[in-house]
Structures are given as C-alpha cells and as structure tokens.
All heavy atoms as an XYZ file, in Angstrom:
745
protein
N      65.214     29.514     83.991
C      64.725     30.898     84.121
C      64.469     31.378     85.457
O      64.176     32.517     85.717
C      63.384     31.021     83.291
C      63.574     30.776     81.802
S      64.802     31.869     81.004
C      63.932     33.448     81.127
N      64.660     30.536     86.452
C      64.502     30.921     87.899
C      65.670     31.871     88.263
O      66.820     31.524     88.068
C      64.418     29.695     88.771
C      63.141     28.873     88.488
C      64.443     30.121     90.278
C      63.146     27.629     89.366
N      65.312     33.064     88.761
C      66.390     33.942     89.141
C      66.907     34.828     88.017
O      67.827     35.659     88.265
N      66.316     34.742     86.815
C      66.776     35.492     85.690
C      66.631     37.033     85.933
O      67.573     37.736     85.557
C      66.020     35.119     84.416
N      65.511     37.550     86.404
C      65.380     38.980     86.627
C      66.390     39.469     87.567
O      66.865     40.580     87.503
C      63.957     39.150     87.105
C      63.181     37.971     86.662
C      64.176     36.845     86.668
N      66.771     38.606     88.509
C      67.815     39.117     89.546
C      69.155     39.233     88.953
O      69.870     40.140     89.334
C      67.796     38.118     90.678
C      68.643     38.523     91.904
O      68.712     39.708     92.084
O      69.313     37.661     92.523
N      69.446     38.503     87.999
C      70.806     38.463     87.373
C      70.838     39.328     86.101
O      71.809     39.224     85.320
C      71.364     37.070     87.161
C      71.645     36.390     88.392
S      72.663     37.336     89.546
C      74.164     37.372     88.665
N      69.713     40.000     85.780
C      69.749     40.859     84.543
C      70.796     41.997     84.759
O      71.390     42.407     83.709
C      68.357     41.502     84.390
N      70.973     42.431     85.930
C      72.029     43.380     86.194
C      72.978     42.958     87.325
O      72.811     43.279     88.443
C      71.337     44.767     86.707
C      70.418     45.304     85.716
C      69.011     45.113     85.825
C      70.792     46.017     84.605
C      68.168     45.558     84.904
C      69.938     46.534     83.614
C      68.572     46.368     83.792
N      73.955     42.120     86.908
C      74.790     41.504     87.906
C      75.589     42.471     88.740
O      75.770     42.335     89.897
C      75.709     40.515     87.159
C      75.690     41.018     85.735
C      74.370     41.690     85.610
N      75.976     43.652     88.171
C      76.740     44.602     88.858
C      75.882     45.242     89.984
O      76.347     45.495     91.081
C      77.265     45.646     87.836
C      78.274     46.588     88.439
C      79.670     46.001     88.725
N      80.323     45.891     87.389
C      81.471     45.280     87.367
N      82.077     44.799     88.438
N      82.112     45.146     86.254
N      74.653     45.538     89.615
C      73.692     46.133     90.618
C      73.456     45.136     91.765
O      73.375     45.456     92.906
C      72.386     46.460     89.955
C      71.398     47.111     90.821
S      71.747     48.835     91.177
C      71.436     49.512     89.596
N      73.314     43.877     91.426
C      73.149     42.815     92.437
C      74.293     42.779     93.311
O      74.139     42.675     94.560
C      72.873     41.459     91.750
C      72.383     40.400     92.717
O      71.886     40.750     93.806
N      72.504     39.171     92.374
N      75.587     42.837     92.838
C      76.710     42.838     93.700
C      76.771     44.050     94.605
O      77.191     43.853     95.760
C      77.884     42.742     92.749
C      79.236     42.404     93.525
O      79.177     41.909     94.612
N      80.368     42.695     92.875
N      76.544     45.164     94.027
C      76.607     46.454     94.873
C      75.560     46.375     96.022
O      75.911     46.709     97.138
C      76.363     47.683     94.031
C      77.580     47.864     93.040
C      76.153     48.860     94.858
C      77.340     48.936     92.052
N      74.414     45.920     95.760
C      73.351     45.962     96.764
C      73.759     44.874     97.828
O      73.498     45.029     99.042
C      71.956     45.574     96.180
O      71.961     44.283     95.630
N      74.370     43.788     97.410
C      74.819     42.746     98.359
C      75.838     43.255     99.297
O      75.784     43.085    100.484
C      75.307     41.528     97.599
C      75.854     40.434     98.531
C      75.087     39.658     99.229
C      77.283     40.311     98.616
C      75.534     38.742    100.157
C      77.752     39.403     99.422
C      76.947     38.537    100.158
N      76.786     44.119     98.742
C      77.860     44.533     99.606
C      77.439     45.822    100.438
O      78.184     46.112    101.428
C      79.104     44.861     98.818
C      79.788     43.603     98.349
C      79.816     42.955     97.114
C      80.554     42.695     99.307
N      80.549     41.829     97.197
C      80.961     41.599     98.519
C      80.876     42.747    100.585
C      81.732     40.576     98.982
C      81.577     41.703    101.123
C      82.048     40.582    100.314
N      76.443     46.495    100.041
C      76.074     47.630    100.806
C      75.083     47.327    101.957
O      74.697     48.162    102.703
C      75.457     48.697     99.835
C      76.528     49.403     98.942
C      75.828     50.362     98.111
C      77.586     50.043     99.794
N      74.520     46.146    101.869
C      73.477     45.800    102.920
C      74.060     45.817    104.265
O      73.461     46.428    105.212
C      72.888     44.422    102.574
C      71.806     43.956    103.568
C      70.596     44.912    103.575
C      71.399     42.538    103.181
N      75.166     45.143    104.560
C      75.699     45.152    105.978
C      75.991     46.525    106.514
O      75.580     46.844    107.612
C      76.950     44.314    105.924
C      76.671     43.358    104.706
C      75.974     44.195    103.747
N      76.699     47.457    105.765
C      76.975     48.787    106.398
C      75.606     49.539    106.522
O      75.470     50.241    107.498
C      77.718     49.485    105.364
C      78.233     48.485    104.400
C      77.409     47.260    104.565
N      74.655     49.319    105.665
C      73.321     49.981    105.839
C      72.629     49.456    107.066
O      72.077     50.304    107.828
C      72.389     49.706    104.638
O      72.989     50.266    103.456
N      72.658     48.236    107.292
C      72.051     47.687    108.566
C      72.806     48.158    109.805
O      72.188     48.465    110.849
C      71.961     46.144    108.558
C      71.077     45.577    107.482
C      71.256     44.002    107.406
C      69.666     45.940    107.722
N      74.121     48.270    109.706
C      74.919     48.774    110.849
C      74.532     50.250    111.213
O      74.343     50.530    112.358
C      76.397     48.682    110.496
C      77.328     49.102    111.584
C      77.240     48.185    112.791
C      78.775     49.274    111.078
N      74.369     51.001    110.196
C      73.930     52.431    110.423
C      72.519     52.434    110.993
O      72.234     53.279    111.881
C      73.953     53.175    109.094
C      75.305     53.853    108.718
C      75.186     54.447    107.390
C      75.668     54.765    109.767
N      71.666     51.565    110.522
C      70.269     51.547    111.072
C      70.250     51.238    112.554
O      69.695     51.922    113.336
C      69.430     50.509    110.245
C      67.961     50.261    110.744
C      67.206     51.549    110.493
C      67.429     49.135    110.138
N      71.013     50.179    112.914
C      71.090     49.771    114.306
C      71.777     50.689    115.173
O      71.411     51.041    116.315
C      71.700     48.318    114.434
C      70.807     47.232    113.897
C      71.250     46.388    112.962
C      69.447     47.138    114.239
C      70.480     45.372    112.485
C      68.676     46.118    113.803
C      69.172     45.265    112.847
N      72.888     51.425    114.743
C      73.652     52.418    115.425
C      72.608     53.623    115.671
O      72.756     54.234    116.743
C      74.763     52.807    114.673
N      71.844     54.000    114.702
C      70.947     55.064    114.884
C      69.887     54.731    116.012
O      69.478     55.568    116.706
C      70.260     55.610    113.619
O      69.365     54.617    113.148
N      69.469     53.566    115.964
C      68.468     53.169    117.058
C      68.989     53.129    118.398
O      68.437     53.633    119.310
C      67.891     51.794    116.662
C      66.894     51.762    115.588
S      66.038     50.204    115.318
C      67.298     49.057    114.888
N      70.386     52.760    118.482
C      70.967     52.781    119.831
C      71.313     54.217    120.352
O      71.141     54.455    121.508
C      72.308     51.931    119.715
C      72.139     50.440    119.601
C      73.513     49.762    119.487
C      71.357     49.811    120.703
N      71.624     55.039    119.423
C      71.984     56.426    119.700
C      70.627     57.085    120.145
O      70.617     57.770    121.246
C      72.517     57.187    118.501
O      73.664     56.523    118.075
C      72.811     58.605    118.916
N      69.625     56.869    119.475
C      68.344     57.477    119.851
C      67.768     57.009    121.112
O      67.262     57.694    121.893
C      67.339     57.214    118.676
C      66.005     57.836    118.898
C      65.054     56.796    119.500
O      65.179     55.639    119.034
O      64.122     57.153    120.339
N      67.988     55.786    121.423
C      67.454     55.082    122.524
C      68.323     55.404    123.800
O      67.801     55.158    124.881
C      67.321     53.582    122.362
N      69.426     55.989    123.571
C      70.302     56.292    124.705
C      69.642     57.223    125.729
O      69.503     57.012    126.881
N      69.309     58.426    125.098
C      68.640     59.422    126.041
C      67.097     59.241    126.072
O      66.534     59.391    127.104
C      68.990     60.915    125.486
C      68.294     61.911    126.296
C      70.523     61.037    125.487
N      66.522     58.962    124.929
C      65.092     58.735    124.915
C      64.718     57.545    125.720
O      63.646     57.462    126.373
N      65.569     56.565    125.828
C      65.331     55.321    126.623
C      65.298     55.658    128.078
O      64.560     55.058    128.912
N      66.173     56.575    128.495
C      66.278     56.929    129.896
C      64.945     57.612    130.395
O      64.449     57.319    131.464
C      67.497     57.902    130.169
C      67.449     58.393    131.640
C      68.781     57.132    129.867
N      64.398     58.500    129.553
C      63.164     59.182    129.943
C      61.998     58.161    129.905
O      61.110     58.187    130.659
C      62.860     60.276    129.038
O      62.867     59.959    127.720
C      63.862     61.445    129.221
N      62.093     57.108    128.975
C      61.099     56.140    128.914
C      61.105     55.249    130.159
O      60.072     54.756    130.530
N      62.309     54.911    130.676
C      62.420     54.200    131.923
C      61.713     54.837    133.066
O      61.088     54.236    133.780
C      63.877     53.812    132.190
C      64.043     53.235    133.571
C      64.444     52.878    131.151
N      61.880     56.156    133.125
C      61.198     56.906    134.218
C      59.769     56.853    133.995
O      58.974     56.713    134.933
C      61.765     58.417    134.098
C      60.874     59.257    135.086
C      63.194     58.499    134.516
N      59.264     56.939    132.811
C      57.845     56.944    132.586
C      57.259     55.607    132.680
O      56.049     55.342    132.705
C      57.501     57.512    131.217
C      57.707     59.080    131.051
C      57.515     59.475    129.593
C      56.825     59.781    131.919
N      58.069     54.539    132.721
C      57.638     53.159    132.849
C      57.041     52.893    134.245
O      56.258     51.974    134.456
C      58.693     52.138    132.560
N      57.523     53.677    135.252
C      56.990     53.562    136.637
C      55.650     54.147    136.633
O      55.516     55.329    136.374
C      57.965     54.248    137.589
C      57.583     54.022    139.049
O      56.483     53.594    139.291
N      58.513     54.387    139.888
N      54.550     53.371    136.951
C      53.275     53.815    136.761
C      52.967     54.934    137.800
O      52.190     55.892    137.418
C      52.257     52.681    137.021
O      52.377     52.190    138.349
N      53.521     54.999    138.959
C      53.258     56.067    139.957
C      53.821     57.365    139.349
O      53.157     58.487    139.465
N      55.063     57.325    138.789
C      55.634     58.593    138.284
C      54.904     58.959    136.985
O      54.589     60.132    136.754
C      57.033     58.400    137.999
C      57.815     58.211    139.324
C      57.705     59.562    137.314
C      59.326     57.874    139.229
N      54.455     57.980    136.250
C      53.767     58.239    135.037
C      52.499     58.956    135.277
O      52.099     59.897    134.572
C      53.475     56.919    134.205
C      52.811     57.222    132.887
O      53.221     58.224    132.238
O      52.030     56.371    132.473
N      51.776     58.574    136.370
C      50.447     59.258    136.687
C      50.715     60.666    137.171
O      50.046     61.580    136.839
C      49.750     58.435    137.813
C      49.249     57.146    137.188
C      48.572     59.210    138.387
C      48.762     56.216    138.239
N      51.876     60.866    137.866
C      52.250     62.145    138.359
C      52.642     63.092    137.176
O      52.429     64.326    137.261
C      53.307     62.137    139.338
N      53.272     62.543    136.204
C      53.852     63.300    135.052
C      52.911     63.340    133.906
O      53.202     63.971    132.928
C      55.206     62.779    134.624
C      56.359     62.931    135.599
C      57.562     62.196    135.044
C      56.586     64.335    135.931
N      51.753     62.710    133.982
C      50.802     62.725    132.856
C      50.310     64.208    132.549
O      50.144     64.908    133.399
C      49.597     61.883    133.238
C      48.692     61.576    132.073
N      49.026     60.774    131.081
C      47.477     62.058    131.839
C      48.004     60.763    130.170
N      47.060     61.511    130.590
N      50.296     64.463    131.331
C      49.860     65.804    130.892
C      50.828     66.891    131.275
O      50.522     68.008    131.525
C      48.471     66.220    131.279
C      47.448     65.373    130.641
O      47.608     64.867    129.519
O      46.273     65.192    131.188
N      52.137     66.555    131.248
C      53.221     67.553    131.527
C      54.141     67.661    130.316
O      54.089     66.784    129.424
C      54.066     67.171    132.786
O      54.712     65.950    132.527
C      53.179     67.055    133.949
N      54.967     68.623    130.329
C      55.897     68.774    129.319
C      56.934     67.752    129.203
O      57.643     67.472    128.248
C      56.513     70.149    129.320
C      55.702     71.270    128.807
C      55.232     72.305    129.600
C      55.170     71.234    127.509
C      54.323     73.212    129.210
C      54.312     72.171    127.063
C      53.835     73.305    127.875
O      53.038     74.208    127.385
N      57.204     67.029    130.415
C      58.079     65.934    130.377
C      57.704     64.830    129.381
O      58.573     64.318    128.703
C      58.234     65.352    131.791
C      59.264     64.275    131.953
C      60.564     64.620    132.263
C      58.963     62.930    131.925
C      61.538     63.717    132.415
C      60.011     62.003    132.074
C      61.278     62.358    132.283
O      62.228     61.471    132.472
N      56.432     64.494    129.480
C      55.933     63.450    128.579
C      56.018     63.944    127.038
O      56.288     63.153    126.172
C      54.495     63.027    128.929
C      53.919     61.995    127.940
C      54.520     62.409    130.394
N      55.622     65.195    126.917
C      55.666     65.761    125.515
C      57.044     65.713    124.929
O      57.337     65.395    123.883
C      55.017     67.203    125.534
C      55.219     67.859    124.189
C      53.558     67.146    125.885
N      58.086     66.152    125.803
C      59.448     66.197    125.383
C      59.925     64.847    125.126
O      60.673     64.556    124.140
C      60.265     66.837    126.485
N      59.568     63.746    125.992
C      60.034     62.452    125.699
C      59.452     61.981    124.396
O      60.139     61.356    123.593
C      59.448     61.494    126.815
C      59.570     60.063    126.483
N      60.696     59.381    126.463
C      58.573     59.200    126.095
C      60.488     58.122    126.067
N      59.115     57.970    125.936
N      58.200     62.196    124.097
C      57.558     61.736    122.892
C      58.234     62.354    121.671
O      58.530     61.695    120.670
C      56.077     62.151    122.850
C      55.329     61.754    121.662
C      54.890     60.459    121.512
C      54.960     62.780    120.737
C      54.204     60.099    120.326
C      54.178     62.349    119.581
C      53.852     61.072    119.406
N      58.458     63.722    121.717
C      59.027     64.372    120.604
C      60.519     63.959    120.381
O      61.005     63.920    119.304
C      58.944     65.906    120.748
C      57.586     66.421    120.356
N      56.526     66.425    121.243
C      57.038     66.788    119.181
C      55.494     66.876    120.695
N      55.763     67.083    119.359
N      61.217     63.768    121.469
C      62.608     63.331    121.346
C      62.721     62.035    120.696
O      63.496     61.782    119.763
C      63.399     63.293    122.724
C      64.794     62.903    122.575
C      65.791     63.780    122.099
C      65.148     61.567    122.692
C      67.021     63.461    121.897
C      66.450     61.134    122.543
C      67.408     62.088    122.110
O      68.655     61.672    121.901
N      61.915     61.113    121.187
C      62.072     59.715    120.680
C      61.591     59.659    119.120
O      62.356     59.060    118.330
C      61.152     58.773    121.507
C      61.031     57.433    120.808
C      61.744     58.545    122.850
N      60.560     60.321    118.828
C      60.113     60.240    117.386
C      61.004     61.144    116.502
O      61.451     60.740    115.473
C      58.711     60.660    117.252
C      57.655     59.733    117.863
C      56.274     60.193    117.690
C      57.802     58.340    117.261
N      61.222     62.379    116.924
C      61.875     63.299    116.036
C      63.348     62.991    115.872
O      63.964     62.997    114.797
C      61.796     64.782    116.596
O      60.355     65.070    116.641
N      64.027     62.777    117.024
C      65.521     62.600    116.970
C      65.819     61.262    116.365
O      66.829     61.083    115.683
C      66.140     62.689    118.365
C      66.184     64.091    118.946
S      67.044     65.213    117.837
C      65.790     66.317    117.233
N      64.965     60.236    116.500
C      65.211     58.992    115.841
C      65.136     59.147    114.322
O      66.005     58.648    113.663
N      64.282     59.895    113.868
C      64.202     60.221    112.407
C      65.343     61.065    111.953
O      65.814     60.682    110.974
C      62.855     60.889    112.119
N      65.759     62.037    112.756
C      66.785     62.971    112.340
C      68.107     62.228    112.282
O      68.912     62.261    111.357
C      66.859     64.116    113.300
C      68.110     64.971    112.957
C      65.636     65.061    113.018
N      68.436     61.377    113.314
C      69.732     60.634    113.286
C      69.724     59.662    112.133
O      70.737     59.413    111.585
C      69.831     59.881    114.696
C      70.231     60.748    115.770
C      69.854     60.470    117.067
C      71.017     61.903    115.665
C      70.255     61.280    118.136
C      71.369     62.735    116.696
C      70.967     62.375    117.969
N      68.581     59.031    111.897
C      68.618     58.086    110.738
C      68.885     58.756    109.481
O      69.621     58.251    108.609
C      67.293     57.298    110.785
O      67.092     56.574    111.948
N      68.166     59.896    109.219
C      68.414     60.597    107.982
C      69.792     61.137    107.851
O      70.454     61.060    106.777
C      67.335     61.755    107.880
C      66.076     61.347    107.552
S      64.916     62.705    107.254
C      64.588     63.270    108.866
N      70.416     61.758    108.927
C      71.725     62.318    108.854
C      72.735     61.182    108.638
O      73.746     61.332    107.868
C      72.026     63.101    110.050
C      71.292     64.495    110.182
C      71.718     65.103    111.500
C      71.625     65.362    108.985
N      72.630     60.034    109.338
C      73.465     58.884    109.119
C      73.376     58.370    107.690
O      74.442     58.071    107.118
N      72.230     58.265    107.235
C      72.120     57.814    105.784
C      72.632     58.838    104.813
O      73.367     58.370    103.857
N      72.517     60.085    105.057
C      73.052     61.139    104.251
C      74.591     61.077    104.213
O      75.247     61.073    103.217
C      72.633     62.535    104.609
C      73.098     63.668    103.773
C      72.666     63.622    102.278
C      72.733     65.004    104.399
N      75.201     60.951    105.409
C      76.595     60.904    105.635
C      77.190     59.623    104.825
O      78.189     59.672    104.117
C      77.006     60.897    106.911
C      78.564     60.742    107.229
C      79.273     61.961    107.086
C      79.121     59.614    107.549
C      80.686     61.848    107.302
C      80.506     59.498    107.735
C      81.234     60.584    107.595
O      82.618     60.598    107.790
N      76.424     58.508    104.960
C      76.936     57.315    104.315
C      76.779     57.279    102.820
O      77.707     56.809    102.147
C      76.252     56.135    104.982
C      76.675     54.742    104.408
C      77.767     54.218    104.844
C      75.782     54.109    103.527
C      78.157     53.025    104.328
C      76.207     52.909    102.964
C      77.424     52.298    103.378
N      75.686     57.779    102.362
C      75.370     57.714    100.903
C      75.821     58.890    100.146
O      75.775     58.909     98.885
C      73.836     57.556    100.679
C      73.408     56.219    101.173
C      72.748     55.791    102.255
C      73.610     54.949    100.335
N      72.528     54.472    102.251
C      72.935     53.956    101.075
C      74.063     54.691     99.102
C      72.959     52.579    100.666
C      74.102     53.398     98.724
C      73.481     52.317     99.433
N      76.313     59.997    100.786
C      76.615     61.222    100.033
C      77.686     60.986     98.907
O      77.487     61.382     97.719
C      77.116     62.260    101.039
C      77.472     63.529    100.339
C      76.464     64.447    100.021
C      78.813     63.965    100.049
C      76.755     65.693     99.378
C      79.101     65.102     99.468
C      78.022     65.972     99.098
N      78.767     60.293     99.321
C      79.813     60.065     98.280
C      79.380     59.145     97.124
O      79.732     59.296     96.002
C      81.070     59.439     98.940
C      82.164     59.137     98.091
C      83.317     58.518     98.749
O      83.386     58.521     99.905
O      84.190     57.973     97.978
N      78.478     58.171     97.544
C      78.082     57.183     96.467
C      77.062     57.885     95.468
O      76.969     57.488     94.385
C      77.469     55.996     97.201
C      78.540     55.185     97.937
C      77.804     54.278     98.927
C      78.878     53.542     99.697
N      79.914     54.335    100.401
N      76.277     58.815     96.043
C      75.229     59.445     95.151
C      75.863     60.557     94.304
O      75.481     60.718     93.179
C      74.124     59.981     96.002
C      73.216     58.906     96.678
C      72.212     59.570     97.580
C      72.562     58.085     95.752
N      76.797     61.338     94.887
C      77.263     62.551     94.269
C      78.662     62.309     93.647
O      78.990     63.087     92.688
C      77.313     63.650     95.181
O      78.247     63.420     96.218
C      75.931     64.038     95.752
N      79.482     61.385     94.159
C      80.736     61.201     93.655
C      81.774     62.179     94.336
O      82.969     62.237     93.942
N      81.283     63.006     95.220
C      82.157     64.026     95.892
C      82.594     63.359     97.245
O      81.713     62.985     97.948
C      81.395     65.389     96.125
C      82.259     66.359     96.877
C      80.891     65.881     94.795
N      83.852     63.447     97.524
C      84.296     62.906     98.766
C      84.348     63.885     99.936
O      84.521     65.153     99.619
C      85.738     62.310     98.572
C      85.893     61.212     97.533
C      87.120     60.545     97.512
N      87.092     59.744     98.752
C      87.956     58.865     99.055
N      89.058     58.785     98.278
N      87.957     58.122    100.097
N      84.227     63.466    101.047
C      84.300     64.438    102.251
C      85.657     64.826    102.380
O      86.665     64.155    102.078
C      83.845     63.627    103.493
C      82.325     63.270    103.549
N      81.473     64.161    103.703
C      81.834     62.080    103.478
C      80.262     63.643    103.657
N      80.411     62.283    103.564
N      85.892     66.050    102.877
C      87.245     66.588    103.036
C      87.872     65.847    104.257
O      87.330     65.587    105.269
C      87.125     68.058    103.403
N      89.124     65.457    103.926
C      89.946     64.754    105.024
C      90.869     65.807    105.740
O      91.589     66.497    105.077
C      90.828     63.623    104.429
C      89.943     62.508    103.936
C      90.830     61.320    103.397
C      89.983     60.264    102.910
N      90.706     59.102    102.473
N      90.726     65.778    106.986
C      91.560     66.734    107.751
C      92.674     65.971    108.463
O      92.568     64.848    108.921
C      90.776     67.450    108.765
O      90.177     66.516    109.685
C      89.625     68.353    108.165
N      93.860     66.600    108.440
C      95.033     66.009    109.086
C      95.154     66.570    110.479
O      95.237     67.863    110.617
C      96.270     66.191    108.390
C      96.238     65.488    106.982
O      95.682     64.349    106.914
N      96.839     66.039    105.972
N      95.252     65.791    111.575
C      95.409     66.335    112.901
C      96.807     66.961    113.204
O      97.694     66.707    112.530
C      95.203     65.170    113.810
C      95.271     63.938    112.965
C      95.091     64.368    111.482
C-alpha cells in the first residue's frame, strides 16, 4: 500500500513528472531576466558609500519596485505563456517569416 495514493491517477503523475523540468526552467529564466537589470542597480547600492548618498532617493525606490514588481510580472507572464495552451486547448498563432 506504500505509494498507492500517488498511483491512483497514473496519467496525472506522468504529466506532472514531464512538466516539472520546463516549469523549473521558466522559473530560473525569469529569475535571471529579472536579476539582469535589477541586479545592476543592486550592485551599485551594495557600495556602502554610494548607498548612504542614495539613501531616501528615488533610485532606491525604483530599484526596490523593479526587483519586486518586475520579478513577479515576468514570472506570471512566463507561466501564462507556457500554460496557456495546456489550460485552454487553444494554440498560439504561428507566423511564417
């Protein structure tokens, strides 16, 4: 009986197994995309002398909002693009160059 609940729906188990690697790839790609620009402003703020000079400025506010907001937005849009066909059954339009 060990593992019986896991194999109650073998097709679901198989789908979740094969969708895990692309989902993780999208997760890591969204983190790298977000950290590309947000990480550059973070490196500037890592210098304590510049951080003291820029404290309570819009630079810090913009860095904070970019890192939090854009990280969430890229993750949601990437997930929507990846899961849209699987959830709705509608395929994206293919364009020929």
